[in-house]
C-alpha positions in Angstrom: 20.3 -2.9 24.2 18.3 -6.2 23.8 18.6 -8.0 20.2 15.1 -8.2 20.4 14.2 -4.1 20.2 16.4 -4.2 17.1 14.4 -6.9 15.7 11.2 -5.6 16.3 12.1 -1.7 15.7 14.6 -1.7 12.8 11.6 -2.7 10.1 9.2 0.1 11.7 11.8 2.7 11.6 12.9 1.6 8.0 9.2 2.1 7.0 8.8 5.4 8.7 11.6 6.6 6.7 10.7 5.4 3.5 7.2 5.7 3.5 7.7 9.7 4.7 11.1 10.1 2.7 9.4 8.8 -0.4 10.8 9.5 -3.7 12.6 13.2 -1.8 15.0 10.2 -0.7 14.9 8.0 -4.1 14.2 4.9 -4.7 17.6 3.7 -4.3 18.3 5.3 -0.7 14.5 3.6 0.9 15.3 0.0 -0.8 19.1 -0.4 0.7 17.2 1.2 4.1 14.6 -1.0 4.3 16.2 -3.9 3.0 19.4 -3.3 5.1 17.2 -3.2 8.1 15.7 -6.7 7.4 18.8 -8.3 6.8 20.1 -7.2 10.2 16.8 -8.4 11.6 17.6 -11.9 10.1 20.9 -12.0 11.5 19.8 -11.2 14.8 17.1 -13.6 14.8 19.3 -16.8 13.8 21.1 -15.8 16.2 18.5 -15.8 18.8 17.0 -19.0 17.5 20.6 -21.0 17.7 21.1 -19.7 21.0 17.8 -21.7 21.6 18.5 -24.8 19.4 22.2 -25.2 20.5 22.6 -24.1 23.9 19.4 -24.3 25.7 18.6 -20.4 26.3 16.6 -19.2 29.0 13.3 -17.9 27.6 12.7 -14.1 28.9 10.3 -10.9 28.8 11.8 -7.7 27.5 9.6 -4.8 28.7 9.2 -1.6 26.8 6.7 0.3 28.6 3.9 0.6 30.7 1.0 0.4 28.0 -2.8 -0.3 30.0 -4.1 0.7 33.5 -7.5 0.6 33.5 -9.0 -1.0 36.7 -8.3 -4.7 37.0 -7.1 -4.5 33.1 -3.2 -3.8 33.4 -0.2 -4.7 31.4 2.6 -3.6 29.5 4.1 -3.9 26.2 6.7 -6.2 26.4 8.3 -8.8 24.5 8.1 -12.5 25.1 11.4 -14.3 23.7 11.1 -17.9 23.6 11.8 -21.0 21.5 8.3 -20.2 19.3 9.1 -16.7 19.2 12.3 -17.4 18.2 11.2 -20.1 15.4 8.7 -17.6 14.1 11.3 -15.1 14.4 13.9 -16.8 11.9 10.8 -17.2 9.3 9.3 -13.9 9.5 12.6 -12.1 9.0 14.3 -14.5 7.0 11.4 -14.7 4.0 11.0 -10.9 4.5 14.5 -9.9 4.0 14.7 -12.4 0.9 11.6 -10.9 -0.8 12.9 -7.2 -0.1 15.7 -8.3 -1.9 13.9 -10.1 -4.9 11.9 -6.6 -5.2 14.6 -5.2 -6.0 14.5 -7.1 -9.5 11.0 -7.4 -10.2 9.9 -4.1 -9.1 12.7 -2.5 -10.9 10.1 -0.5 -13.5 7.5 0.5 -10.9 7.4 3.9 -10.4 6.1 3.6 -6.7 8.9 1.8 -5.3 9.4 3.4 -1.9 5.9 3.2 -1.0 5.9 -0.5 -1.7 9.2 -1.5 0.1 7.8 0.9 3.5 4.5 -1.3 2.8 6.9 -4.3 2.9 8.5 -3.3 6.2 5.3 -1.9 7.8 4.2 -6.0 7.1 7.0 -7.1 8.8 6.9 -5.1 11.5 3.4 -5.7 12.6 4.1 -9.5 12.5 6.9 -9.4 14.6 4.6 -7.4 17.2 2.4 -10.1 16.7 4.8 -13.4 17.3 6.6 -11.3 20.2 3.6 -10.5 22.1 3.2 -11.6 25.8 -0.4 -10.7 26.2 -3.6 -10.9 23.9 -4.2 -7.0 23.5 -0.3 -7.0 21.9 -1.4 -10.0 19.6 -4.5 -8.5 18.3 -2.4 -5.1 17.9 -0.1 -7.2 15.2 -2.8 -9.2 14.1 -4.8 -6.0 13.3 -1.5 -4.9 11.9 -0.9 -7.2 9.5 -4.4 -7.2 8.3 -4.2 -3.2 7.3 -0.6 -3.9 5.5 -2.0 -6.7 3.7 -5.1 -4.5 2.7 -2.0 -1.8 1.5 0.0 -4.2 -0.2 -2.7 -6.3 -1.8 -3.9 -3.2 -3.1 -0.5 -1.8 -4.0 -1.5 -1.2 -8.0 -4.8 0.5 -6.6 -5.6 1.8 -10.2 -6.3 -1.9 -11.2 -9.9 -2.5 -9.9 -9.8 -6.0 -9.6 -6.5 -5.5 -6.8 -9.0 -2.7 -5.1 -11.7 -5.3 -5.0 -9.3 -8.0 -3.5 -7.8 -5.5 -1.2 -11.3 -4.9 0.4 -12.4 -8.5 0.5 -9.0 -9.7 2.6 -9.9 -6.9 4.8 -13.6 -7.1 5.3 -13.4 -11.3 5.2 -10.8 -11.0 8.0 -13.0 -8.7 10.0 -15.6 -11.4 10.1 -12.7 -13.9 11.8 -11.3 -10.8 14.0 -15.1 -10.2 15.5 -14.6 -13.6 17.4 -11.2 -13.4 18.3 -12.3 -10.1 19.6 -15.0 -11.9 21.4 -12.5 -14.9 22.3 -10.3 -12.1 24.0 -13.0 -10.5 25.7 -14.5 -13.6 27.1 -10.6 -15.1 28.1 -10.4 -11.8 30.4 -13.7 -12.0 31.9 -12.9 -15.7 32.7 -9.2 -15.4 34.0 -9.6 -11.3 35.0 -6.3 -10.9 32.9 -4.8 -10.3 29.2 -1.3 -12.1 30.4 -0.3 -15.0 28.3 1.5 -16.8 30.7 -1.0 -15.9 33.5 -3.8 -17.1 31.4 -2.0 -20.7 30.0 -0.9 -21.5 33.8 -4.7 -20.7 35.0 -6.3 -22.7 31.9 -6.5 -26.5 33.3 -8.2 -25.5 36.6 -11.2 -24.1 34.1 -11.7 -27.3 32.5 -15.4 -28.5 33.2 -16.7 -24.9 34.0 -19.4 -23.5 32.2 -20.0 -20.1 31.5 -23.9 -18.1 29.7 -23.2 -16.9 26.3 -26.1 -16.3 24.0 -28.4 -17.3 26.5 -27.2 -20.8 27.0 -24.9 -22.3 29.3 -21.5 -23.6 27.7 -18.2 -25.2 28.4 -16.1 -22.1 29.4 -12.8 -23.3 27.9 -14.8 -24.6 24.3 -16.8 -21.4 23.7 -13.2 -19.2 24.5 -10.9 -21.6 22.0 -13.6 -21.4 19.4 -13.9 -18.2 19.5 -10.4 -17.7 19.0 -9.9 -20.3 16.7 -12.7 -18.3 14.6 -9.8 -15.6 14.5 -7.2 -18.2 13.1 -9.7 -19.6 10.7 -10.2 -15.7 8.9 -6.0 -15.6 9.3 -5.2 -18.6 7.9 -7.6 -19.1 5.2 -9.9 -21.8 6.7 -12.4 -23.2 4.9 -15.7 -21.1 5.2 -13.2 -17.7 5.8 -10.9 -18.4 2.9 -12.2 -16.7 -0.2 -10.0 -13.7 0.4 -6.5 -15.8 0.1 -6.6 -16.4 -3.7 -8.0 -12.9 -4.7 -4.8 -11.8 -2.8 -3.0 -12.5 -5.7 -3.9 -9.7 -7.7 -0.9 -7.8 -5.5 2.4 -8.0 -7.0 4.6 -11.7 -6.4 6.7 -10.4 -3.9 3.7 -9.8 -1.5 2.1 -12.8 -2.4 5.3 -14.9 -1.4 5.2 -12.5 2.0 2.0 -13.4 2.8 1.6 -16.8 2.2 4.8 -18.3 3.2 5.8 -16.3 6.4 3.5 -13.7 7.8 -0.3 -13.4 7.5 -1.6 -16.8 7.1 0.6 -18.4 9.7 -0.9 -15.8 12.6 -3.7 -18.3 13.1 -1.5 -21.1 13.4 0.8 -19.4 15.8 -1.8 -18.2 17.8 -3.0 -22.0 17.8 0.1 -23.3 19.0 0.7 -20.2 21.5 -2.5 -21.0 23.4 -2.1 -24.8 23.3 -2.4 -25.4 26.9 -5.3 -23.5 26.7 -6.6 -25.3 23.8 -6.1 -28.6 25.3 -8.6 -28.4 28.2 -10.9 -28.4 25.9 -11.4 -31.8 23.9 -14.3 -30.5 21.2 -12.3 -27.3 20.9 -9.4 -29.5 19.6 -11.7 -31.8 17.4 -13.0 -28.7 16.2 -10.1 -27.7 14.7 -8.7 -30.9 13.7 -12.2 -31.1 11.5 -11.5 -27.7 10.2 -8.0 -27.7 9.0 -8.6 -31.6 7.2 -12.0 -30.4 5.4 -9.7 -27.3 4.4 -7.1 -29.2 3.3 -8.6 -31.5 1.1 -11.1 -28.8 -0.3 -8.2 -26.6 -1.0 -6.0 -29.5 -2.8 -9.2 -29.9 -5.1 -9.4 -26.7 -6.4 -5.8 -26.6 -6.9 -5.6 -29.6 -9.7 -8.4 -27.3 -12.4 -6.5 -23.8 -11.7 -4.3 -22.3 -14.6 -3.0 -19.3 -13.4 0.0 -20.3 -11.8 0.2 -18.0 -8.5 -3.4 -19.5 -8.5 -2.5 -23.1 -8.1 0.5 -22.3 -5.5 -1.9 -20.3 -3.5 -4.7 -22.9 -2.9 -1.5 -24.9 -2.1 -1.1 -22.5 0.8 -4.6 -23.2 1.8 -4.3 -26.5 2.1 -0.9 -26.8 3.6 -2.5 -24.6 6.3 -4.9 -27.2 6.8 -2.1 -29.8 7.5 -0.8 -27.3 10.1 -4.2 -27.0 11.9 -4.8 -30.7 11.8 -1.3 -31.5 13.5 -2.3 -28.9 16.2 -6.0 -30.2 16.9 -4.5 -33.5 17.3 -2.1 -32.3 20.0 1.0 -32.0 18.3 2.0 -28.5 18.0 5.6 -29.3 17.5 4.6 -30.7 14.4 2.2 -27.7 13.2 5.5 -25.8 14.0 7.9 -28.0 12.4 5.7 -27.4 9.1 5.2 -24.2 9.2 8.8 -23.4 9.3 9.3 -25.8 6.5 6.6 -24.5 4.5 8.0 -20.9 4.8 10.9 -21.7 2.9 9.6 -23.9 0.0 6.7 -21.8 -0.7 8.4 -18.4 -0.6 10.6 -20.5 -3.1 8.1 -21.4 -5.3 5.7 -17.9 -5.1 9.1 -16.2 -5.7 9.7 -18.8 -8.4 6.5 -18.3 -10.0 7.2 -14.4 -10.2 10.9 -15.4 -12.1 8.8 -17.2 -14.4 6.0 -14.4 -15.0 8.6 -11.9 -14.9 10.2 -14.0 -18.4 6.8 -14.2 -19.6 6.1 -10.6 -19.7 3.4 -11.4 -16.9 1.4 -14.1 -18.4 0.5 -15.9 -15.8 -2.1 -18.9 -17.3 -0.2 -21.9 -17.8 -1.5 -22.7 -21.0 0.8 -20.2 -22.4 4.3 -21.5 -21.0 6.0 -24.8 -21.9 9.5 -25.4 -22.5 10.7 -22.8 -20.3 13.6 -25.0 -18.7 15.9 -24.3 -21.4 15.2 -20.7 -21.4 15.5 -20.2 -17.4 17.2 -23.1 -16.2 18.1 -21.6 -12.7 14.5 -20.9 -12.1 13.5 -24.6 -13.3 15.9 -25.8 -11.1 14.6 -24.0 -8.2 10.8 -24.3 -8.6 12.3 -28.3 -9.0 13.1 -28.0 -5.7 10.4 -26.4 -4.0 7.7 -28.8 -6.0 10.4 -32.1 -4.6 9.8 -30.6 -1.3 5.9 -29.7 -1.2 4.8 -33.0 -2.6 7.2 -34.8 0.2 9.9 -36.4 -1.6 11.9 -38.5 0.4 12.8 -42.3 1.4 11.8 -43.4 5.0 14.0 -43.9 7.6 17.0 -42.6 4.7 16.6 -38.8 3.5 14.3 -36.6 2.0 13.4 -33.0 1.0 12.0 -30.7 3.8 8.0 -31.4 3.1 8.7 -34.8 3.5 9.9 -34.8 7.2 7.4 -32.1 8.4 4.2 -32.9 6.2 4.7 -36.7 7.1 5.1 -36.1 10.7 1.7 -34.5 10.7 0.1 -37.4 9.2 2.0 -39.9 11.4 0.6 -37.6 14.6 -3.1 -37.6 13.2 -2.9 -41.4 12.6 -1.2 -41.9 16.4 -3.8 -40.2 17.8 -6.3 -42.7 17.6 -8.8 -40.2 17.6 -12.0 -40.1 15.8 -11.1 -36.8 14.6 -7.4 -37.7 14.3 -8.2 -40.1 11.8 -10.4 -38.2 9.4 -7.8 -35.8 9.6 -4.9 -38.7 8.1 -7.2 -39.8 5.6 -7.9 -36.2 4.2 -4.4 -35.5 4.3 -3.3 -38.9 2.6 -5.7 -38.0 -0.1 -4.7 -34.3 -0.1 -1.3 -35.3 -0.9 -2.1 -37.4 -3.3 -3.8 -34.2 -5.1 -0.7 -32.0 -4.1 1.6 -34.3 -6.0 -0.3 -34.2 -8.9 -0.9 -30.2 -9.2 2.4 -29.7 -8.2 3.8 -31.9 -11.1 1.3 -30.4 -13.0 3.0 -26.8 -12.9 5.9 -27.9 -13.4 5.3 -30.2 -16.9 2.7 -27.5 -18.2 5.3 -24.6 -17.5 8.8 -26.0 -18.0 8.4 -29.3 -20.6 6.5 -29.9 -23.9 6.4 -27.6 -26.4 6.3 -23.5 -26.4 2.4 -22.1 -26.7 3.6 -18.6 -26.2 2.3 -17.4 -29.7 -1.3 -17.6 -28.3 -0.9 -15.3 -25.3 -2.1 -11.8 -26.0 0.5 -10.7 -23.6 3.4 -12.0 -25.7 1.8 -10.9 -28.8 1.5 -7.4 -27.4 5.1 -7.2 -26.3 6.5 -8.5 -30.0 4.2 -6.2 -31.9 5.4 -2.9 -29.8 8.7 -4.4 -29.1 8.6 -3.3 -25.4 10.9 -3.9 -22.8 7.9 -3.4 -20.2 7.8 -4.2 -16.2 9.9 -7.7 -16.3 12.9 -6.5 -19.0 11.5 -9.1 -21.2 13.0 -8.9 -25.2 11.0 -9.1 -27.8 12.6 -9.8 -31.0 11.0 -9.5 -34.6 12.5 -12.0 -36.1 10.3 -15.5 -36.6 10.9 -19.3 -35.3 9.5 -22.2 -36.3 8.8 -23.7 -32.7 5.6 -20.7 -32.6 7.1 -18.4 -30.1 6.4 -15.4 -32.5 9.9 -14.4 -32.2 9.7 -14.0 -28.3 13.0 -15.2 -26.2 12.3 -15.4 -22.5 15.2 -14.9 -20.4 16.5 -15.7 -16.7 16.0 -13.5 -14.2 18.1 -10.5 -12.6 20.9 -12.0 -10.0 18.9 -9.8 -7.2 16.0 -12.3 -8.1 18.0 -15.3 -8.5 19.7 -14.8 -5.3 16.8 -15.5 -2.9 15.4 -18.1 -5.3 19.1 -19.8 -4.3 19.2 -19.7 -0.5 15.2 -20.6 -0.4 16.2 -23.9 -2.3 18.6 -24.7 0.2 16.1 -24.2 2.8 13.5 -26.7 0.7 16.1 -29.2 0.5 18.2 -29.3 4.0 15.3 -27.7 6.2 13.6 -30.8 7.4 16.7 -33.3 7.8 18.8 -30.7 9.8 15.9 -29.6 12.0 13.4 -32.9 12.4 15.5 -33.6 15.5 14.7 -30.6 17.2 11.3 -29.8 16.6 9.9 -33.6 16.6 12.2 -36.1 18.2 11.4 -37.8 21.4 13.7 -35.5 23.5 12.4 -31.9 21.7 10.5 -31.2 24.8 13.8 -29.9 25.6 13.9 -27.7 22.6 10.5 -25.9 23.4 11.0 -25.9 26.9 7.4 -25.3 27.7 6.8 -22.5 25.0 3.9 -25.1 23.9 2.4 -28.1 25.2 4.2 -30.6 23.4 2.7 -34.0 24.0 6.1 -36.3 24.3 3.6 -39.3 24.6 2.1 -38.5 20.9 5.8 -38.0 19.9 6.5 -41.5 21.1 3.6 -42.7 19.3 4.0 -41.2 16.1 7.2 -42.6 15.5 5.8 -46.2 16.4 2.9 -46.0 14.0 2.6 -49.1 11.2 5.2 -49.2 8.9 1.9 -48.2 6.1 1.3 -45.1 7.8 4.8 -44.2 6.8 5.0 -45.4 3.3 1.4 -44.1 2.7 2.4 -40.6 1.7 5.4 -41.7 -0.3 3.2 -44.2 -2.3 0.3 -41.1 -3.0 3.3 -38.8 -4.0 4.3 -41.6 -6.8 0.9 -41.6 -8.0 0.0 -38.1 -8.4 3.5 -38.0 -10.3 2.8 -40.5 -12.6 -0.7 -39.0 -13.4 0.3 -35.9 -14.2 3.4 -37.8 -16.3 0.8 -39.5 -18.2 -1.7 -36.6 -18.4 0.8 -33.5 -19.2 4.3 -35.3 -20.6 3.0 -38.4 -22.7 -0.7 -38.1 -23.5 -1.6 -33.9 -23.2 -5.0 -34.3 -24.5 -6.4 -37.0 -21.8 -6.8 -34.0 -19.2 -9.1 -32.2 -21.2 -11.2 -35.4 -22.5 -11.1 -36.5 -18.6 -12.5 -32.8 -17.6 -14.9 -33.4 -20.0 -16.3 -37.0 -19.1 -16.9 -35.8 -15.5 -17.9 -32.0 -16.7 -20.2 -31.4 -13.8 -17.8 -32.0 -11.0 -14.9 -30.6 -12.8 -17.4 -27.5 -13.4 -18.0 -27.5 -9.4 -14.2 -27.7 -8.4 -13.1 -25.4 -11.2 -15.2 -22.8 -10.1 -14.2 -23.0 -6.5 -16.9 -24.9 -4.9 -19.6 -22.1 -5.6 -18.4 -20.5 -2.3 -17.8 -16.8 -3.7 -20.9 -17.0 -5.9 -22.9 -18.5 -2.4 -21.2 -15.6 -0.5 -22.8 -13.0 -3.1 -26.0 -14.2 -2.9 -26.0 -14.7 0.8 -24.2 -12.0 2.0 -23.3 -9.5 -0.8 -26.6 -8.9 -2.8 -28.6 -8.8 0.6 -26.3 -6.4 2.0 -26.6 -3.8 -1.1 -30.4 -4.2 -1.1 -30.4 -3.2 1.9 -28.0 -0.6 1.6 -30.1 0.8 -1.4 -33.2 0.8 0.4 -31.4 2.5 3.8 -30.0 5.2 1.2 -33.0 5.8 -0.5 -35.4 5.5 2.1 -33.8 6.4 5.0 -31.1 9.3 4.3 -32.9 11.1 1.1 -36.4 9.7 2.1 -36.4 10.6 5.8 -33.3 12.4 7.0 -32.4 14.4 3.8 -36.3 15.3 3.4 -37.1 16.5 7.2 -33.3 17.3 7.7 -31.0 19.6 5.4 -33.6 19.4 2.7 -36.4 20.4 4.6 -34.4 23.3 6.5 -33.7 24.5 3.3 -37.3 24.7 1.9 -38.4 26.3 5.3 -35.5 29.0 4.8 -36.4 29.6 1.0 -39.8 29.8 1.4 -39.3 32.4 4.2 -37.2 34.3 2.1 -40.0 34.7 -0.9 -42.1 35.7 1.7 -39.8 38.4 3.2 -38.5 39.3 -0.2 -42.3 40.3 -0.7 -42.3 42.7 2.1 -38.8 44.4 0.8 -41.4 47.0 -1.9 -38.9 49.6 -1.9 -41.8 52.1 -1.1 -41.9 54.6 2.0 -45.3 54.2 2.5 -44.9 50.2 2.7 -42.3 50.4 5.4 -44.5 53.4 7.0 -47.3 51.0 7.2 -45.6 48.2 8.5 -44.0 50.1 11.2 -47.7 51.6 12.3 -48.9 48.0 12.7 -45.7 47.1 14.6 -46.2 50.0 16.9 -50.0 49.5 17.6 -49.2 45.8 18.6 -46.8 46.5 20.9 -49.4 48.9 22.1 -52.1 46.3 22.3 -49.7 44.0 24.2 -48.9 46.6 27.0 -52.3 47.3 27.4 -53.3 43.9 27.6 -50.7 42.5 30.1 
């Protein structure tokens, strides 16, 4: 059997067995089954990827079965295995396997571990279906599958109201984007009379300049199709306007955050745009839309990251911002750079999330960084892992020498944006430079608040409760009753177990070396041979981005150093400065801290009117009309008839004789008349 069949179906098989077997099989059996399946899939994925990287393997399509045959609509269930697929297979299975292993420690005290691991494997299967799709319907199947699985995982702790609300929010917001995606698929089939991705991409250039009737107006065919498809990408990849679900997704367990934010759901939109890049490049307007939305998102999310106190929310907004970089690259015609950043981002973002989970694990589930401090002495391995992730995401490196993963991939996007020489590209470049400054600041702010300074644990209600009860809760954190002079109230954070530290170590290697090892394959002048037509690889733009002026190459380094310096001054040398600065610009700070009031705006525009309308339909429609004249009206008629009939049931013989006489008279009269 072809390895791709094992890669895709092993997680599904593990999810089915683990989910149905559940507590009957027990925690250890289900965890071993699901984790083992993912590590096998991971090993096979790396074999496929290295085949394309080192041996120039040829793309192939592996048929599974005939799926739909309805008139002119015909497609099979088949797996497309090319370079783009291979990259995504490595990203998805590697991060998912490590998250499975990490969850052995993080979820050790949870009573529903079999259900959790089954959901993780189901999520992975859905993402693998998406990235191996040979047609748009199969892609949509995986697309909706990750939406369902994300709902299950975000709301895993369903007894927690905020988790249930976050799961519903993620599901509803993604349905908005999915409507655009569905319309894009319908329109594409209408135009090309096929949903086969290879056929669509071959025929797309011939449709450039044609028009289509939509919403009562003539539109450029490829522009309208690409923008509709991109709306779907905006929902899945949390771009500005459809981003509000992503930070709230932090209500799920931390391993879920790492899986959603690093390798699966949020990268689906970027993957889809890159997969359909030959189609998008037939419409300059659609490309500009992708670039502008990505640029606005990366700046918007970076500003919010500078003000948040929840350690997971800071990293969540960082994800939103980094996805913006990827769309800028795709929008300016450099999908190779977009996929390169997706690849490196998976390692260092998963590392940051799992590192944050290790910190939360040590701090008795306290997530507010204001109650951290001085942790590098207590959890040194977690500290160094988080340092590797921070060095990668801030793009630390020396031009033309060496650097961490983000240095290669993020800088290549900025160079491509500048080299595109378009107005949207220059906008993306300057927004990207500004966001790089903010990224450096909020990333180092997180490190300094968490690992440096004096411990501030005594102010945390979580910690005080743990100390008071001597409770060893979900994260195994030990609380000792004797006091200390450092204000820690006797609490001693301790390092995470080995099954949580091993994934951190592996991901740290990716954060350090993924950029320098794979940059040649992804974005060099000869990288077209690696991609082998799986994306619209622009050789000319790649050449131009390597020839940009020196200041363009050094600008990211300069803003990275500036952000680091500001963070050192504000959170190490002069800790009182941030509060004073925030007070001095209070209106702006309030605006940014409240996430630009998008949630409040949507609440007023959509949520409240929807509830008001629903209330009116319920009271006037359901109760006042349907119930009144439907079941309630029928019940009233039956009740009145029963009361009348009961009066006839007197129990006296002469009453019944009278009724019979009246009936007989009426019958004789009827016969005589007719």
